[in-house]
Wavefront OBJ file of the C-alpha trace (Angstrom):
o trace
v 0.000 0.000 0.000
v 1.474 3.382 -1.022
v 1.656 6.453 1.253
v -1.388 8.218 -0.235
v -3.605 5.140 0.111
v -2.384 4.602 3.675
v -3.243 8.225 4.538
v -6.691 7.914 2.956
v -7.430 4.722 4.891
v -6.366 6.310 8.187
v -8.430 9.461 7.602
v -11.472 7.461 6.504
v -11.310 5.504 9.745
v -10.902 8.431 12.147
v -12.213 11.600 10.419
v -15.602 12.273 8.845
v -16.544 14.584 6.014
v -16.112 17.515 5.379
v -13.169 17.617 7.807
v -11.608 14.609 6.058
v -11.107 16.617 2.863
v -9.461 19.441 4.815
v -7.105 17.001 6.544
v -6.318 15.271 3.224
v -5.292 18.578 1.659
v -3.089 19.463 4.655
v -0.791 16.399 4.399
v 0.728 14.278 1.652
v 1.376 11.126 3.697
v 0.726 9.690 7.141
v 4.144 10.658 8.485
v 3.157 14.336 8.293
v 0.586 13.739 11.037
v 2.981 11.552 13.023
v 5.639 14.301 13.220
v 3.465 17.411 13.715
v 2.441 19.036 17.012
v -1.013 19.839 18.347
v -0.442 23.553 17.731
v 0.145 22.735 14.046
v -3.171 20.888 13.947
v -4.866 23.939 15.421
v -3.288 26.290 12.887
v -4.115 24.138 9.858
v -7.267 22.204 10.789
v -8.763 24.455 13.500
v -9.585 21.412 15.636
v -10.857 23.612 18.450
v -13.944 24.331 16.328
v -14.734 20.638 15.751
v -17.539 18.919 17.669
v -16.284 17.537 21.006
v -16.700 13.859 20.127
v -15.133 14.215 16.676
v -12.204 16.165 18.143
v -11.684 13.558 20.898
v -11.749 10.709 18.384
v -9.227 12.394 16.086
v -6.828 13.407 18.889
v -6.909 9.902 20.374
v -5.984 8.365 16.997
v -3.338 11.041 16.387
v -1.647 10.398 19.753
v -1.693 6.674 19.093
v -0.075 7.349 15.727
v 2.660 9.394 17.438
v 3.232 6.628 20.022
v 1.980 8.707 22.975
v 0.394 5.874 24.943
v -0.215 8.026 28.028
v -2.273 10.491 26.025
v -4.435 7.879 24.330
v -6.748 7.684 27.336
v -7.176 11.441 27.518
v -10.694 12.736 27.053
v -10.315 15.770 24.801
v -13.520 17.699 25.235
v -13.931 21.455 24.933
v -10.276 22.302 24.652
v -11.207 25.841 23.751
v -12.692 26.384 27.210
v -10.804 24.269 29.725
v -7.402 24.555 28.058
v -5.187 21.842 26.592
v -5.630 18.176 27.259
v -3.794 16.780 30.300
v -2.970 13.032 30.407
v -4.784 11.008 33.020
v -1.530 9.612 34.390
v -0.210 13.133 35.004
v -3.483 14.282 36.600
v -3.329 11.687 39.398
v -3.647 13.168 42.879
v -0.184 13.664 44.424
v 0.607 12.433 47.892
v 2.765 13.669 50.745
v 4.331 17.112 50.802
v 4.122 17.535 47.011
v 0.294 17.859 47.047
v 0.353 21.574 47.852
v 2.844 22.329 45.071
v 0.872 20.290 42.543
v -2.346 22.092 43.487
v -0.615 25.451 43.083
v 0.744 24.541 39.623
v -2.588 23.226 38.360
v -4.713 26.162 37.212
v -7.838 24.015 37.210
v -7.921 24.200 41.012
v -8.043 27.143 43.375
v -8.069 27.533 47.144
v -11.378 26.954 48.904
v -13.276 30.098 49.945
v -15.489 30.308 53.006
v -17.513 33.106 51.428
v -18.365 31.117 48.307
v -18.861 27.663 49.899
v -22.420 26.771 50.814
v -21.257 24.482 53.640
v -19.958 27.355 55.752
v -16.305 26.632 55.051
v -16.422 23.095 56.448
v -14.821 21.668 53.275
v -11.073 22.084 53.017
v -8.611 21.618 50.184
v -8.814 22.489 46.509
v -12.077 22.684 44.634
v -12.834 22.469 40.929
v -13.661 25.639 39.097
v -15.163 26.236 35.686
v -13.019 26.890 32.687
v -9.596 26.914 34.319
v -6.886 28.492 32.171
v -3.168 27.795 31.987
v -2.037 31.388 31.476
v -1.339 34.333 33.743
v -3.466 36.576 31.513
v -7.144 36.827 30.656
v -8.201 35.188 27.378
v -4.967 33.224 26.873
v -4.614 29.446 27.143
v -1.691 27.088 26.626
v -1.677 24.696 23.675
v 1.417 22.523 23.646
v 4.255 24.968 22.949
v 2.142 27.986 21.952
v -0.376 30.374 23.466
v -3.873 30.493 21.972
v -6.207 33.505 22.174
v -9.986 33.072 22.070
v -13.040 35.060 23.146
v -16.833 34.786 23.086
v -19.117 37.457 21.625
v -22.471 38.671 22.943
v -24.321 35.708 21.384
v -21.956 33.177 22.986
v -20.167 32.312 19.735
v -16.470 31.624 20.278
v -13.816 33.196 18.043
v -10.150 32.212 17.733
v -7.734 35.134 17.308
v -4.626 32.977 16.779
v -1.688 31.267 18.446
v 1.534 33.005 19.514
v 4.927 32.024 20.872
v 5.008 34.751 23.555
v 2.430 34.849 26.350
v 2.483 38.638 26.732
v 2.012 39.120 22.989
v -1.035 36.846 23.150
v -2.427 38.935 26.034
v -2.026 42.159 24.021
v -3.720 40.523 21.010
v -6.626 39.544 23.253
v -7.003 43.180 24.388
v -6.986 44.376 20.770
v -9.617 41.805 19.758
v -11.935 42.734 22.640
v -11.625 46.471 21.925
v -12.156 45.933 18.168
v -15.269 43.842 18.855
v -16.590 46.501 21.306
v -16.977 44.006 24.131
v -15.253 45.978 26.889
v -18.551 46.334 28.752
v -18.914 42.555 29.192
v -15.349 41.218 28.844
v -12.433 42.090 31.130
v -9.118 42.807 29.464
v -5.559 42.636 30.690
v -4.343 45.864 32.337
v -1.372 47.385 30.521
v 1.333 49.343 32.353
v 4.253 50.815 30.378
v 3.283 48.764 27.335
v 3.328 45.431 29.165
v 0.212 43.473 30.192
v -0.235 42.808 33.870
v -1.006 39.222 34.950
v -4.183 38.181 36.665
v -4.409 38.405 40.423
v -3.539 35.260 42.334
v -6.288 33.335 44.149
v -7.641 35.309 47.043
v -5.533 35.229 50.183
v -7.414 36.632 53.163
v -4.233 37.190 55.121
v -2.900 39.517 52.407
v -6.054 41.632 52.189
v -6.163 44.535 54.603
v -9.143 46.706 55.503
v -9.024 50.445 54.876
v -7.443 52.706 57.448
v -10.216 53.903 59.831
v -8.452 57.260 60.256
v -8.536 57.952 56.532
v -10.889 60.720 55.462
v -13.821 59.114 53.671
v -15.557 60.820 50.815
v -19.031 60.310 49.484
v -19.341 57.124 47.406
v -15.788 55.844 48.016
v -13.569 54.708 50.875
v -10.268 55.309 49.091
v -7.893 58.227 49.283
v -7.297 57.961 45.516
v -9.549 58.459 42.523
v -11.097 55.231 41.202
v -10.582 52.455 43.808
v -13.218 51.427 46.311
v -13.313 48.724 48.977
v -15.518 45.652 48.466
v -16.445 44.513 51.960
v -17.944 41.229 50.775
v -14.883 40.075 48.873
v -12.491 42.082 51.071
v -10.543 43.381 48.109
v -9.979 46.667 46.309
v -11.831 47.159 43.032
v -11.743 49.804 40.298
v -14.143 50.619 37.514
v -14.969 53.598 35.302
v -17.525 54.806 32.760
v -16.397 55.384 29.194
v -17.559 58.110 26.807
v -20.745 56.127 26.049
v -21.527 55.898 29.795
v -20.817 52.167 29.790
v -19.213 50.720 32.891
v -15.748 49.199 32.350
v -14.516 46.987 35.199
v -10.733 46.837 35.521
v -10.402 44.141 38.204
v -9.854 43.419 41.898
v -6.597 44.034 43.742
v -4.985 43.282 47.078
v -3.751 46.821 47.767
v -5.160 50.271 47.178
v -2.156 51.696 45.325
v -2.264 49.030 42.605
v -5.983 49.663 42.088
v -5.328 53.413 41.717
v -2.600 52.825 39.117
v -4.790 50.391 37.147
v -7.584 52.948 37.169
v -5.132 55.569 35.867
v -3.999 53.213 33.076
v -7.601 52.454 32.081
v -8.477 56.168 31.890
v -5.521 56.816 29.552
v -6.248 53.678 27.526
v -9.776 54.870 26.730
v -8.739 58.504 26.262
v -10.821 59.891 29.127
v -8.228 62.219 30.688
v -10.430 65.257 30.029
v -13.444 63.947 31.953
v -11.944 61.531 34.527
v -9.572 62.468 37.338
v -6.735 60.191 38.422
v -4.321 60.185 41.348
v -1.097 59.688 39.344
v 0.872 62.838 38.534
v 3.288 63.433 35.652
v 6.184 61.857 37.551
v 4.208 58.640 38.163
v 3.747 59.182 41.901
v 0.426 58.686 43.636
v -1.205 61.876 44.912
v -4.142 61.526 47.336
v -7.361 63.341 46.692
v -7.632 66.805 48.295
v -9.409 66.838 51.604
v -12.688 68.671 51.737
v -12.551 71.817 53.897
v -15.505 72.612 56.203
v -18.050 74.918 54.686
v -17.813 78.562 55.744
v -20.876 80.146 57.323
v -22.373 83.221 55.656
v -21.670 86.547 57.388
v -25.270 87.055 58.451
v -25.238 83.694 60.303
v -22.046 84.312 62.327
v -22.448 84.670 66.129
v -22.317 88.160 67.661
v -19.124 87.398 69.625
v -17.165 86.942 66.393
v -17.888 90.483 65.116
v -15.117 93.113 65.343
v -17.277 95.961 66.702
v -19.952 94.639 69.034
v -23.031 96.790 69.584
v -23.674 98.257 73.078
v -26.266 96.391 75.081
v -29.745 97.913 75.001
v -31.517 98.990 78.192
v -34.101 96.589 79.344
v -37.661 97.987 79.209
v -40.229 96.868 81.771
v -42.336 94.055 80.528
v -46.009 95.011 80.010
v -48.598 93.486 82.280
v -50.320 90.509 80.727
v -53.837 91.261 79.462
v -56.695 89.365 81.113
v -57.823 86.407 79.140
v -61.292 86.762 77.588
v -64.039 84.547 79.018
v -64.562 81.306 77.238
v -67.672 81.352 75.015
v -70.637 79.355 76.243
v -71.655 76.766 73.696
v -75.334 76.999 72.607
v -77.703 74.294 73.825
v -78.021 71.344 71.566
v -81.474 70.936 70.062
v -82.494 67.482 68.945
v -85.480 67.290 66.589
v -87.113 63.916 66.150
v -89.506 63.147 63.335
v -91.732 60.222 62.805
v -90.661 58.084 59.967
v -92.880 58.521 56.968
v -94.446 55.396 55.571
v -92.886 54.194 52.442
v -94.817 55.197 49.354
v -96.543 52.327 47.675
v -96.036 51.963 43.999
v -99.125 52.811 41.926
v -101.292 49.892 40.930
v -100.855 48.821 37.364
v -103.749 49.665 35.043
v -106.190 46.830 34.339
v -105.467 44.808 31.293
v -107.768 45.530 28.383
v -109.293 42.708 26.425
v -109.518 43.047 22.697
v -112.147 40.982 20.896
v -111.903 40.684 17.137
v -115.134 39.828 15.466
v -114.824 38.152 12.079
v -117.924 38.382 9.894
v -119.140 35.093 8.473
v -118.299 34.486 4.848
v -120.969 35.488 2.418
v -122.479 32.785 0.254
v -121.512 33.330 -3.338
v -124.323 32.940 -5.885
v -124.215 29.887 -8.089
v -122.356 30.570 -11.253
v -124.451 30.229 -14.369
v -123.203 27.592 -16.815
v -121.466 29.220 -19.695
v -122.050 27.821 -23.145
v -119.164 26.078 -24.827
v -117.514 27.831 -27.666
v -118.126 26.211 -30.956
v -115.097 24.727 -32.586
v -113.927 26.494 -35.701
v -114.860 24.885 -38.949
v -112.154 22.763 -40.476
v -110.120 24.220 -43.237
v -110.403 22.687 -46.620
v -107.665 20.191 -47.394
v -106.392 19.047 -50.696
v -106.826 15.302 -51.130
v -103.566 13.390 -51.534
v -104.347 12.101 -54.981
v -105.144 15.538 -56.271
v -101.920 16.895 -54.740
v -99.954 14.120 -56.384
v -101.552 14.778 -59.737
v -101.125 18.508 -59.262
v -97.379 18.259 -58.679
v -96.436 15.313 -60.824
v -99.038 15.008 -63.471
v -99.894 11.802 -65.197
v -96.425 11.463 -66.707
v -94.331 13.269 -64.056
v -91.437 12.063 -61.942
v -92.520 9.699 -59.150
v -89.802 10.849 -56.634
v -90.757 14.470 -57.098
v -94.379 13.544 -56.709
v -93.724 11.673 -53.439
v -91.712 14.611 -52.038
v -94.437 17.017 -52.990
v -96.985 14.747 -51.374
v -95.240 14.668 -47.984
v -94.576 18.396 -48.148
v -98.249 18.969 -48.577
v -98.884 16.766 -45.553
v -96.484 18.896 -43.400
v -97.965 22.181 -44.483
v -99.640 24.635 -42.112
v -103.050 23.497 -43.138
v -105.195 22.303 -40.277
v -105.593 18.536 -40.111
v -108.963 17.252 -41.235
v -111.388 16.070 -38.566
v -111.125 12.443 -37.719
v -113.868 10.211 -39.006
v -114.565 6.623 -38.789
v -113.231 4.782 -41.711
v -115.365 2.347 -43.638
v -114.521 -0.486 -45.878
v -115.233 1.646 -48.892
v -112.754 4.233 -47.732
v -110.108 1.573 -47.139
v -110.628 0.161 -50.562
v -110.468 3.597 -52.075
v -107.257 4.315 -50.249
v -105.822 1.089 -51.447
v -106.688 1.954 -54.950
v -105.042 5.310 -54.544
v -101.859 3.801 -53.094
v -101.730 1.179 -55.762
v -102.182 3.845 -58.313
v -99.450 6.003 -56.724
v -96.841 3.267 -56.541
l 1 2 3 4 5 6 7 8 9 10 11 12 13 14 15 16 17 18 19 20 21 22 23 24 25 26 27 28 29 30 31 32 33 34 35 36 37 38 39 40 41 42 43 44 45 46 47 48 49 50 51 52 53 54 55 56 57 58 59 60 61 62 63 64 65 66 67 68 69 70 71 72 73 74 75 76 77 78 79 80 81 82 83 84 85 86 87 88 89 90 91 92 93 94 95 96 97 98 99 100 101 102 103 104 105 106 107 108 109 110 111 112 113 114 115 116 117 118 119 120 121 122 123 124 125 126 127 128 129 130 131 132 133 134 135 136 137 138 139 140 141 142 143 144 145 146 147 148 149 150 151 152 153 154 155 156 157 158 159 160 161 162 163 164 165 166 167 168 169 170 171 172 173 174 175 176 177 178 179 180 181 182 183 184 185 186 187 188 189 190 191 192 193 194 195 196 197 198 199 200 201 202 203 204 205 206 207 208 209 210 211 212 213 214 215 216 217 218 219 220 221 222 223 224 225 226 227 228 229 230 231 232 233 234 235 236 237 238 239 240 241 242 243 244 245 246 247 248 249 250 251 252 253 254 255 256 257 258 259 260 261 262 263 264 265 266 267 268 269 270 271 272 273 274 275 276 277 278 279 280 281 282 283 284 285 286 287 288 289 290 291 292 293 294 295 296 297 298 299 300 301 302 303 304 305 306 307 308 309 310 311 312 313 314 315 316 317 318 319 320 321 322 323 324 325 326 327 328 329 330 331 332 333 334 335 336 337 338 339 340 341 342 343 344 345 346 347 348 349 350 351 352 353 354 355 356 357 358 359 360 361 362 363 364 365 366 367 368 369 370 371 372 373 374 375 376 377 378 379 380 381 382 383 384 385 386 387 388 389 390 391 392 393 394 395 396 397 398 399 400 401 402 403 404 405 406 407 408 409 410 411 412 413 414 415 416 417 418 419 420 421 422 423 424 425 426 427 428 429 430 431 432 433 434 435 436 437 438 439 440 441
């Protein structure tokens, strides 16, 4: 079997159409698949967009072709969400003192939180989280030896930006894709300081979080001495967010200290070009400057006390108080008069008028006089009719044509002449008719 036939047989066994045609065009023989990496498959075949079962079947056959026996048992489902596939043998739970280090290296686990656990913090140890990533930045995941960038739009459709060799470059590409797609109101991006993306915050450590200083002057709507940050008492972390030119809220992230939150807020304001409408606490030299303290409001001059005036007025002489006037006598209320009336009987409704009876008298039918018998009209006299023999002789003559004579005879019979009155035939008439017929024919 030649190389092309061997490749076709392998693809027909493990890949279905139309992905089989794409894979056939990407390689010339089976050794191309045996020597490539998973990142190459992603670049050429876009296997992250395949259905989960089809992708798992293909990756299992590809690893078996490469001789990776440990990866054959890997279940490759949803690699675009949970990151690259990890062999089952490598994912076994470590024992002894290495368990803590393994849990810290595995991004699919994070420390248990008493605030988020429904059992009141009784469960200890790592817990599984959704969609763990293998990168320090938002939107970046590890695929073999490269870093892949993906994001989901407002409808939930996932888009692949590409794969990159550098992790920070992939993080910057993710920021550009989110800003180009106008998804900053629903997708967090990586903060950028001095042209370099900042990694995500580590899992929450309650010992590192510190509450705000109680002696700090608090302003309305914020508990921070800088512009932008505010303290989240539920999560016990510093947060920062701002509103862009379209009045859409952009959330920058949560931080362990107040200064980092203020600098991230400053970077976000400059990234969106909002310096003219948003104040920040970072000056031109890069140092943090606290917000100015509010001074107490000054009282108007007319409300100042008399002791504060420069030229006090001399005290006025006290005048004797006038004698109080006698109070007028209280008015006597008039006596209360109660008038009682007998209740009037309820008016009865008027009696209905008596019903009138209508009697219709029908006169008896008059007897019609007997009709006098009318005399019958006499029947009209019969019209004279030409005898058949005379008609035959009239039309044909003694030596005429017999066919013409017969036609003329029947025409005379169908004429408008009234038929002769019926009469009882006699033997003489029959004989006469016979003579006529014999004479005619």
